[in-house]
DSSP file (Angstrom, degrees, kcal/mol; ACC not computed):
  #  RESIDUE AA STRUCTURE BP1 BP2  ACC     N-H-->O    O-->H-N    N-H-->O    O-->H-N    TCO  KAPPA ALPHA  PHI   PSI    X-CA   Y-CA   Z-CA
    1    1 A M              0   0    0      0, 0.0     2,-0.1     0, 0.0     0, 0.0   0.000 360.0 360.0 360.0 140.5    0.1    0.0    0.0
    2    2 A M        -     0   0    0      1,-0.1     2,-0.1     2,-0.0     0, 0.0  -0.465 360.0-124.0 -80.2 148.7    1.3    3.5   -0.9
    3    3 A K    >>  -     0   0    0     -2,-0.1     4,-1.5     1,-0.1     3,-0.7  -0.402  28.9-105.9 -81.8 167.0    1.9    6.2    1.8
    4    4 A S  H 3> S+     0   0    0      1,-0.3     4,-2.2     2,-0.2    -1,-0.1   0.805 120.6  55.7 -69.2 -28.0    0.1    9.5    1.7
    5    5 A Y  H 34 S+     0   0    0      1,-0.2    -1,-0.3     2,-0.2    -3,-0.0   0.728 108.2  50.0 -75.7 -20.1    3.3   11.3    0.6
    6    6 A E  H <4 S+     0   0    0     -3,-0.7    -2,-0.2     1,-0.1    -1,-0.2   0.781 111.9  47.8 -81.5 -29.1    3.5    8.8   -2.4
    7    7 A I  H  < S+     0   0    0     -4,-1.5    25,-2.2     1,-0.2     2,-0.8   0.941 106.5  57.5 -76.1 -49.0   -0.1    9.4   -3.4
    8    8 A L  E  <  +A   31   0A   0     -4,-2.2    23,-0.2    23,-0.2    -1,-0.2  -0.761  61.1 177.3 -85.1 106.8    0.0   13.2   -3.2
    9    9 A V  E     -     0   0A   0     21,-2.4    22,-0.2    -2,-0.8    -1,-0.2   0.977  61.8 -40.7 -74.9 -58.5    2.7   14.4   -5.6
   10   10 A R  E     -A   30   0A   0     20,-1.3    20,-3.5     2,-0.0    -1,-0.3  -0.975  58.7 -97.8-163.2 155.5    2.1   18.2   -5.1
   11   11 A P  E     -A   29   0A   0      0, 0.0     2,-0.7     0, 0.0    18,-0.3  -0.462  33.3-126.4 -73.8 154.7   -0.7   20.8   -4.8
   12   12 A I        -     0   0    0     16,-2.7     2,-0.7    -2,-0.1    16,-0.5  -0.939  26.8-174.9-106.2 112.8   -1.8   22.7   -7.9
   13   13 A L        +     0   0    0     -2,-0.7     2,-0.2    14,-0.1    14,-0.0  -0.746  22.9 144.1-113.0  79.9   -1.6   26.4   -7.0
   14   14 A T     >  -     0   0    0     -2,-0.7     4,-2.2     1,-0.1     5,-0.2  -0.624  64.0-105.4-108.6 170.3   -3.0   28.4  -10.0
   15   15 A E  H  > S+     0   0    0     -2,-0.2     4,-1.8     2,-0.2     5,-0.1   0.867 121.9  51.4 -65.0 -35.9   -5.1   31.6   -9.9
   16   16 A K  H  > S+     0   0    0      2,-0.2     4,-1.8     1,-0.2    -1,-0.2   0.920 111.6  45.3 -67.8 -43.9   -8.2   29.5  -10.8
   17   17 A M  H  > S+     0   0    0      2,-0.2     4,-2.3     1,-0.2    -2,-0.2   0.823 109.4  55.3 -73.6 -31.9   -7.6   27.0   -8.0
   18   18 A L  H  X S+     0   0    0     -4,-2.2     4,-1.6     2,-0.2    -1,-0.2   0.923 108.6  49.2 -62.1 -42.2   -6.9   29.8   -5.5
   19   19 A K  H  X S+     0   0    0     -4,-1.8     4,-2.4     2,-0.2     5,-0.3   0.896 109.9  50.9 -61.4 -42.7  -10.2   31.4   -6.4
   20   20 A Q  H  X>S+     0   0    0     -4,-1.8     4,-2.6     1,-0.2     6,-1.1   0.879 106.6  55.8 -63.3 -38.4  -12.0   27.9   -5.9
   21   21 A Q  H  X5S+     0   0    0     -4,-2.3     4,-0.8     4,-0.2    -1,-0.2   0.934 111.6  43.5 -58.2 -45.8  -10.3   27.6   -2.5
   22   22 A E  H  <5S+     0   0    0     -4,-1.6    -2,-0.2     2,-0.1    -1,-0.2   0.917 126.6  27.3 -68.2 -48.2  -11.8   30.9   -1.4
   23   23 A T  H  <5S+     0   0    0     -4,-2.4    -3,-0.2    -5,-0.1    -2,-0.2   0.849 135.6  17.8 -90.2 -35.8  -15.3   30.4   -2.8
   24   24 A H  H  <5S-     0   0    0     -4,-2.6    -3,-0.2    -5,-0.3    64,-0.2   0.339  92.5-118.2-122.8   6.9  -16.1   26.7   -2.9
   25   25 A R     << +     0   0    0     -4,-0.8    63,-2.4    -5,-0.8     2,-0.4   0.884  62.8 148.7  56.6  41.1  -13.4   25.0   -0.6
   26   26 A K  E     - B   0  87A   0     -6,-1.1     2,-0.4    61,-0.2    61,-0.2  -0.895  26.2-172.1-110.2 137.8  -12.0   23.1   -3.5
   27   27 A Y  E     - B   0  86A   0     59,-2.5    59,-2.8    -2,-0.4     2,-0.4  -0.981  11.1-144.9-129.7 141.4   -8.3   22.1   -3.6
   28   28 A A  E     - B   0  85A   0    -16,-0.5   -16,-2.7    -2,-0.4     2,-0.4  -0.839  16.9-179.2-108.5 138.6   -6.4   20.5   -6.5
   29   29 A F  E     -AB  11  84A   0     55,-2.6    55,-2.8    -2,-0.4     2,-0.6  -0.971  30.4-128.6-131.8 148.6   -3.5   18.0   -6.3
   30   30 A R  E     -AB  10  83A   0    -20,-3.5   -21,-2.4    -2,-0.4   -20,-1.3  -0.889  43.9-172.9 -87.3 122.6   -1.3   16.2   -8.7
   31   31 A V  E     -AB   8  82A   0     51,-2.2    51,-0.8    -2,-0.6   -23,-0.2  -0.719  29.5 -76.9-120.0 164.0   -1.6   12.6   -7.6
   32   32 A H    >   -     0   0    0    -25,-2.2     3,-1.6    -2,-0.2    -1,-0.1  -0.305  41.2-121.5 -59.6 144.6   -0.1    9.2   -8.4
   33   33 A K  T 3  S+     0   0    0      1,-0.3    -1,-0.1    47,-0.1    50,-0.1   0.805 110.4  47.8 -62.4 -31.6   -1.3    7.7  -11.6
   34   34 A N  T 3  S+     0   0    0     48,-0.1    -1,-0.3     2,-0.0     2,-0.2   0.400  85.6 113.0 -91.9   3.1   -2.6    4.5   -9.8
   35   35 A A    <   -     0   0    0     -3,-1.6     2,-0.2   -28,-0.1    -4,-0.1  -0.503  50.2-158.2 -79.6 143.4   -4.4    6.3   -7.0
   36   36 A N     >  -     0   0    0     -2,-0.2     4,-2.3     1,-0.0     5,-0.2  -0.606  35.6 -91.9-112.9 178.8   -8.2    6.0   -6.9
   37   37 A K  H  > S+     0   0    0      1,-0.2     4,-2.4    -2,-0.2     5,-0.1   0.898 122.7  51.6 -59.0 -43.0  -10.8    8.3   -5.1
   38   38 A L  H  > S+     0   0    0      1,-0.2     4,-2.2     2,-0.2    -1,-0.2   0.914 112.6  44.6 -64.2 -43.8  -10.9    6.3   -1.8
   39   39 A V  H  > S+     0   0    0      1,-0.2     4,-2.2     2,-0.2    -1,-0.2   0.882 113.1  50.1 -70.3 -36.1   -7.1    6.4   -1.4
   40   40 A I  H  X S+     0   0    0     -4,-2.3     4,-2.1     2,-0.2    -2,-0.2   0.881 110.8  51.1 -68.0 -37.9   -6.8   10.0   -2.3
   41   41 A K  H  X S+     0   0    0     -4,-2.4     4,-2.1    -5,-0.2    -2,-0.2   0.918 111.9  45.1 -56.2 -50.2   -9.5   10.8    0.2
   42   42 A Q  H  X S+     0   0    0     -4,-2.2     4,-2.3     2,-0.2     5,-0.3   0.886 111.6  54.4 -61.5 -44.4   -7.7    8.9    3.0
   43   43 A A  H  X S+     0   0    0     -4,-2.2     4,-2.2     1,-0.2     5,-0.2   0.917 111.9  42.5 -63.0 -44.4   -4.3   10.5    2.1
   44   44 A I  H  X S+     0   0    0     -4,-2.1     4,-2.5     1,-0.2     5,-0.3   0.920 113.7  51.4 -69.6 -42.2   -5.6   14.1    2.4
   45   45 A Q  H  X S+     0   0    0     -4,-2.1     4,-1.0     1,-0.2     5,-0.3   0.870 116.0  40.5 -65.5 -36.0   -7.6   13.4    5.5
   46   46 A T  H  < S+     0   0    0     -4,-2.3    -1,-0.2     2,-0.2    -2,-0.2   0.892 118.7  45.1 -73.6 -42.9   -4.6   11.9    7.3
   47   47 A R  H  < S+     0   0    0     -4,-2.2    -2,-0.2    -5,-0.3    -3,-0.2   0.895 128.2  23.7 -74.6 -40.4   -2.0   14.3    6.0
   48   48 A F  H  < S-     0   0    0     -4,-2.5    -1,-0.2    -5,-0.2    -3,-0.2   0.482  96.7-126.8-108.7  -2.4   -3.9   17.6    6.6
   49   49 A D     <  +     0   0    0     -4,-1.0     2,-0.3    -5,-0.3    -4,-0.2   0.933  66.0 124.4  54.3  52.2   -6.4   16.6    9.3
   50   50 A V        -     0   0    0     -5,-0.3     2,-0.5    -6,-0.3    -1,-0.2  -0.844  64.7-109.6-131.5 169.0   -9.4   17.8    7.5
   51   51 A T        -     0   0    0     -2,-0.3    38,-2.2    -3,-0.1     2,-0.5  -0.917  27.2-150.1-105.0 121.8  -12.7   16.1    6.4
   52   52 A V  E     -C   88   0A   0     -2,-0.5    36,-0.3    36,-0.2     3,-0.1  -0.832  14.9-178.6 -96.4 127.1  -13.1   15.6    2.6
   53   53 A E  E     +     0   0A   0     34,-2.7     2,-0.3    -2,-0.5    35,-0.2   0.823  66.5   8.4 -87.5 -39.8  -16.7   15.7    1.3
   54   54 A D  E     -C   87   0A   0     33,-1.3    33,-2.5     2,-0.0     2,-0.4  -0.989  56.9-156.6-149.8 149.5  -16.1   14.9   -2.4
   55   55 A V  E     -C   86   0A   0     -2,-0.3     2,-0.4    31,-0.2    31,-0.2  -0.985   4.7-171.5-132.1 122.8  -13.3   13.9   -4.8
   56   56 A H  E     -C   85   0A   0     29,-2.8    29,-3.3    -2,-0.4     2,-0.4  -0.951  10.0-166.5-113.0 132.5  -13.1   14.4   -8.5
   57   57 A V  E     +C   84   0A   0     -2,-0.4     2,-0.4    27,-0.2    27,-0.2  -0.965   8.2 176.6-125.8 133.0  -10.3   12.7  -10.5
   58   58 A L  E     -C   83   0A   0     25,-2.9    25,-3.3    -2,-0.4     2,-0.6  -0.985  25.8-131.7-133.3 146.7   -9.2   13.5  -14.0
   59   59 A N  E     -C   82   0A   0     -2,-0.4     2,-0.6    23,-0.2    23,-0.2  -0.841  20.8-152.1 -96.1 128.6   -6.5   12.2  -16.3
   60   60 A V  E     -C   81   0A   0     21,-3.8    21,-2.6    -2,-0.6     2,-0.2  -0.880  11.3-135.6-105.6 121.4   -4.5   14.9  -18.0
   61   61 A K        -     0   0    0     -2,-0.6     2,-0.1    19,-0.2    19,-0.1  -0.530  24.2-115.7 -75.1 135.5   -3.0   14.0  -21.4
   62   62 A G        -     0   0    0     16,-0.2    18,-0.1    -2,-0.2     2,-0.1  -0.433  32.5-111.1 -71.2 144.0    0.6   15.2  -21.9
   63   63 A K        -     0   0    0     16,-0.2    15,-2.6    -2,-0.1     2,-0.4  -0.474  23.0-122.0 -76.4 147.3    1.2   17.8  -24.6
   64   64 A S  E     -D   77   0B   0     13,-0.2     2,-0.3    -2,-0.1    13,-0.3  -0.742  34.5-169.3 -81.9 135.3    3.1   16.9  -27.8
   65   65 A K  E     -D   76   0B   0     11,-2.7    11,-2.4    -2,-0.4     2,-0.4  -0.918  12.8-172.1-124.4 148.7    6.1   19.1  -28.3
   66   66 A Q  E     -D   75   0B   0     -2,-0.3     2,-0.4     9,-0.2     9,-0.2  -0.998   2.9-169.1-142.1 148.6    8.5   19.7  -31.2
   67   67 A M  E     -D   74   0B   0      7,-2.4     7,-3.1    -2,-0.4     2,-0.6  -0.993  21.0-129.3-135.6 135.7   11.8   21.6  -31.4
   68   68 A N  E     +D   73   0B   0     -2,-0.4     2,-0.2     5,-0.2     5,-0.2  -0.778  36.9 166.0 -86.3 126.3   13.9   22.7  -34.3
   69   69 A T  E >   -D   72   0B   0      3,-2.6     3,-1.1    -2,-0.6    -2,-0.0  -0.685  52.8 -93.4-125.7 177.9   17.5   21.8  -34.0
   70   70 A R  T 3  S+     0   0    0      1,-0.3     3,-0.1    -2,-0.2    -2,-0.0   0.822 125.3  54.3 -64.0 -31.5   20.5   21.6  -36.4
   71   71 A R  T 3  S-     0   0    0      1,-0.3     2,-0.3     3,-0.0    -1,-0.3   0.514 123.3 -96.5 -80.2  -6.8   19.8   18.0  -37.0
   72   72 A G  E <  S-D   69   0B   0     -3,-1.1    -3,-2.6     2,-0.0     2,-0.5  -0.870  70.2 -16.2 123.0-159.6   16.2   18.6  -37.9
   73   73 A I  E     -D   68   0B   0     -2,-0.3     2,-0.6    -5,-0.2    -5,-0.2  -0.700  54.2-157.3 -86.8 131.6   12.9   18.5  -36.0
   74   74 A T  E     -D   67   0B   0     -7,-3.1    -7,-2.4    -2,-0.5     2,-0.3  -0.931   9.6-160.6-108.2 121.6   12.9   16.7  -32.7
   75   75 A R  E     +D   66   0B   0     -2,-0.6     2,-0.3    -9,-0.2    -9,-0.2  -0.749  19.5 153.3-102.0 148.1    9.5   15.5  -31.5
   76   76 A G  E     -D   65   0B   0    -11,-2.4   -11,-2.7    -2,-0.3     2,-0.3  -0.934  28.3-134.0-157.7 179.3    8.6   14.5  -28.0
   77   77 A K  E     -D   64   0B   0     -2,-0.3   -13,-0.2   -13,-0.3     2,-0.1  -0.989  16.3-127.9-147.5 135.5    5.7   14.3  -25.6
   78   78 A R        -     0   0    0    -15,-2.6   -16,-0.2    -2,-0.3     2,-0.1  -0.384  45.7 -89.9 -73.6 159.9    5.2   15.3  -22.0
   79   79 A S        -     0   0    0    -18,-0.1   -16,-0.2    -2,-0.1     2,-0.2  -0.349  34.7-115.4 -72.2 149.1    4.0   12.6  -19.5
   80   80 A D        -     0   0    0    -18,-0.1     2,-0.3   -19,-0.1   -19,-0.2  -0.526  42.1-179.1 -75.3 151.5    0.4   11.9  -18.9
   81   81 A W  E     - C   0  60A   0    -21,-2.6   -21,-3.8    -2,-0.2     2,-0.4  -0.957  23.7-116.9-152.7 168.2   -0.7   12.7  -15.2
   82   82 A K  E     -BC  31  59A   0    -51,-0.8   -51,-2.2    -2,-0.3     2,-0.4  -0.907  19.0-162.5-118.6 136.8   -3.6   12.6  -12.9
   83   83 A K  E     -BC  30  58A   0    -25,-3.3   -25,-2.9    -2,-0.4     2,-0.4  -0.917   1.3-162.6-117.8 140.2   -5.3   15.5  -11.1
   84   84 A A  E     -BC  29  57A   0    -55,-2.8   -55,-2.6    -2,-0.4     2,-0.5  -0.988   2.2-163.5-123.5 131.7   -7.6   15.3   -8.1
   85   85 A I  E     -BC  28  56A   0    -29,-3.3   -29,-2.8    -2,-0.4     2,-0.4  -0.970  15.9-168.5-115.9 114.2  -10.0   18.1   -7.1
   86   86 A V  E     -BC  27  55A   0    -59,-2.8   -59,-2.5    -2,-0.5     2,-0.5  -0.832  13.9-148.4-107.2 139.9  -11.2   17.7   -3.5
   87   87 A T  E     -BC  26  54A   0    -33,-2.5   -34,-2.7    -2,-0.4   -33,-1.3  -0.903  19.2-148.7-105.7 131.8  -14.0   19.5   -1.7
   88   88 A L  E     - C   0  52A   0    -63,-2.4   -36,-0.2    -2,-0.5     3,-0.1  -0.542  24.7 -93.0 -95.2 162.4  -13.6   20.0    2.1
   89   89 A R    >   -     0   0    0    -38,-2.2     3,-1.9    -2,-0.2    -1,-0.1  -0.346  57.9 -80.4 -68.4 156.6  -16.2   20.2    4.8
   90   90 A E  T 3  S+     0   0    0      1,-0.3    -1,-0.1    -2,-0.1     3,-0.1  -0.393 120.6  22.4 -61.5 130.3  -17.5   23.7    5.7
   91   91 A G  T 3  S+     0   0    0      1,-0.3    -1,-0.3    -3,-0.1     2,-0.2   0.088  99.6 108.8  98.5 -24.8  -15.0   25.3    8.1
   92   92 A D    <   +     0   0    0     -3,-1.9    -1,-0.3   -41,-0.1     2,-0.3  -0.586  39.1 165.7 -86.8 148.4  -12.0   23.2    7.0
   93   93 A S        -     0   0    0     -2,-0.2     2,-0.4   -45,-0.1    -4,-0.0  -0.981  29.7-132.7-155.0 163.9   -9.1   24.6    5.0
   94   94 A I        -     0   0    0     -2,-0.3     2,-0.6   -73,-0.0   -45,-0.0  -0.976  12.7-154.7-122.3 131.5   -5.5   23.6    4.0
   95   95 A N    >   -     0   0    0     -2,-0.4     3,-0.7     1,-0.1    -2,-0.0  -0.926  11.6-179.3-110.3 109.3   -2.7   26.2    4.4
   96   96 A F  T 3  S+     0   0    0     -2,-0.6     3,-0.3     1,-0.2    -1,-0.1   0.610  76.8  60.1 -80.7 -12.9    0.1   25.3    1.9
   97   97 A I  T 3   +     0   0    0      1,-0.2     3,-0.3     2,-0.1    -1,-0.2   0.022  68.4 110.9-107.7  26.8    2.4   28.2    3.0
   98   98 A E  S <  S+     0   0    0     -3,-0.7    -1,-0.2     1,-0.2    -2,-0.1   0.951  79.2  45.3 -68.1 -44.9    2.8   27.2    6.7
   99   99 A G              0   0    0     -3,-0.3    -1,-0.2     1,-0.3    -2,-0.1   0.589 360.0 360.0 -78.1 -10.3    6.5   26.2    6.5
  100  100 A A              0   0    0     -3,-0.3    -1,-0.3    -4,-0.1    -2,-0.1   0.526 360.0 360.0 -77.3 360.0    7.6   29.4    4.5
């Protein structure tokens, strides 16, 4: 079984998600590709000591990239990854900037 620090890769802190945190108590995390909703919920509840009401999971496809070099065009692809958006109970919140 994976530990909570293996399941949660990192939080997603964009302007859109910061607005969602303030208005709808929703937080986004980049999670391990094999994690499911139940495991994600347990990991967040144990790591941050909050109550999770709802979990939405989406698979994000990696972008295709190409770069012109002296040897010609080099093509590549970024990795696919999984995103989890969790909704917390009223009154709960997660502070990501505690250690700073």
